[in-house]
Phi, psi and omega in degrees: 000135181283136178280134180263146178292163180300140181276026184306319179298320178293319179299315183296319178302325181288338184238009183301315181301318179296317180297318179296315178299322179296318177297317181294328183294334179289318180186154177305141187215149178259165189307305183298322179299324177297318179301315180296314183292324175296318179297320178298332178275002179090014181246102181276111181235129179286150176307326181296346176263328183295310188292321173297324178295319178296321178296320177299313181297321180293317180299325180276003179061035178264350177228157173239152180240157176216129178267132180233148177303142183269016179063052180102335178259193178293157178297146178255149175261117178261142182245143172215152180291142171283177176301318178296323178295321178293320177298317180295318179299317178298317180294314179297320180297317178297313179298318180298317179301316179294317180297312181297322177296317179298313179296316179301324180290335179277317187264342178068193180291156179302139178289139177279142178282143176289137178269000000 
């Protein structure tokens, strides 16, 4: 039987909007900075995934934007959750906690590899 790679990328696609809102909730943040901070957390997300997700959040009125001077470069667009976005983040966080607990109860602690 062929071993399949970890489905981490699929999992991340399912929770990317929640992760982005969580980053914004700490302080207004621009797109590339979100990519860097996700990578620092061990979540490798391409810029090509971030911007469509931000557009989705904006269309759903879950984020607000502010354009700021780029310090000599082009202006940057900073994102922060709207009131609706904060409500959604709280609901998603609660749901994620329940979901993760349910999955954890099924799979238990990670299996140790045989030496």
